[in-house]
C-alpha positions, 0 to 999 in steps of 0.5 A: 500500500502506497501512501502519497508516494512516501514509500518511494521517497523512503526508498530514495533516501535509503539509496542515498544512504547506501551511496553515501558509504561509497563517497569516502573512497572517491574523496580519498582517490581525488585527494591522492590525485590532488597531492600528486598534481600539487607535487608536480606543479611545485617541481615544475616551479623549481621548488624541489631542490632537496625534494623534502618540501615536495615530499611533504605534501601529504594526504591525511585521512581522518574520520569525516574528512581527508586533508591535503597539505603539508606534513609537519616540519621540516617540510612545512616551508613550501607553505611560504612559497605558496603565499610569498614571503620576505627574504633578507639579503644576508650576504654581508653577515647575519642581519638582526631584525628589531621590532618597533615597540609601538606597532610591532613592525619590523626594522631591518636596519641597513639590510634590504628585504626582498619580497619573493612572490608566491609560486602557488601549487596547491590552489592550481591543483585544486582548481584543475580537479574541482569540476571533475571531483564534484561531478564524480561525487554527485554521480556516486550519490545519485547512482540508482536513484 
């Protein structure tokens, strides 16, 4: 006995619930793809001198999420290449950086700080895989409904 189509909607929700269990492996698969793509982009931008930073881009699998990013130090330094940073010219010896007491700004003395622009690798990897990722997850959830 069908009562106003509620049996059909209950069946659809059961199918969605069953399909949701198949989403986590797909998310993990795309996290690995994103990690590999980010490593490839970082290498192409010349950020692989020792290989430690590039190998520090890892996938961390948690209960309800999968994180893609940098592992703990010493590999964390690629984060600064992603955002850009100020580099001091230390060719004439060690430079001491002081702080202004009023607004905590840095005082470099006679040293020059050069801004090193960002060489992004995580965002381009995400942007390249984003449409494919969303389509795959949607198709996985709607399978059989």
